[in-house]
N, C-alpha and C positions, 0 to 999 in steps of 0.2 A: 173476671174472670168467676158468672155466678157457679154454684154447684148443680144446674142444669142445663149447663148450657157443655158439660164433662160428655162424654160417650162411655160407658158399663166397665171399658179398663181402665178406662183411668181414676172412674169411682173405686175401686175396687183397688190401686194399686193408692188409692186416698188412704181411702180403711185401714190400709195397712200403714201405713205411714201416722195416720195421726191414734191407731187404737190397739198398733204391735196385734194387729191377728192374721196373720199368713195364710191364705192356706198351700198347701203341696199341691202335683201336679197329680194325677197318676199314672200316665206312665209321659216322663220328662221326658226321656231318648226318639219315644216315637211323636213327640210336643213338636222337638227341637230339632230331629227331618222334615216333617211335615212344616217346618217356617222353613228351611232351607231351601227348599222344591219352591215352595211359592217363592220368592225372594230369586233364585235362579230361574225360573220361568214369568220374572218378573224382568230383571235383569235382560232375558232374550229373547223378549217384544221388544227393543226399540228396535228403530229407527233412521240410520242415517240422513241428514236430511243437508241439503246450502239453505241458508238465510244471509240474508244483504245488509245489513245496516250503518249507521251513516255512526263513522269514523269516532264523533263524538262520543255516541252513543257507548259506543264502546269500550270505547277508558274509562266511561262510567261505571259500568256495570265489570271493567273485571277493578274495580277502583275495589270497587263495590268486592268482588271477589274476596280478594288481602282477607277484608275487615274481615268477612265472614267465614275467610280462615278453608276455603274451599275453590275448589276449580270451576271456571267461570260459566265457563258450556254447564255447569252442571245449577247453578243459578238461574242461568239461560232457563232452565229444564225445569226447575223447582216453580218459574215465573210463572211459563206457562202450563205447568198440571196447574198449578191454584189456580190460575184461569177460567180455563177449566172447568175445574173443581166449584166457579163459582164461589173461594173466598179468599177471589182478591176484588176488592173492588176499590172504588178514581177517591181520590183525596176532594 
């Protein structure tokens, strides 16, 4: 991946790793609190749905989830999220 595909935050991490030039966060406690609140808000926005899948597809998803070390529901959610964001493309 070329540097032009990285987000500003990823570029900042690369700069730190490559140049050992860390920048302190002015109010770290406040930053952590804001991030926690953001994550909590996103989690609470989840909706329960019912989905019918072919047995073979579900078994394949469960197998892949085991390989990744995550619950299969999380894998399905991740796949759907990537698709709606336009980050999942067919081969």
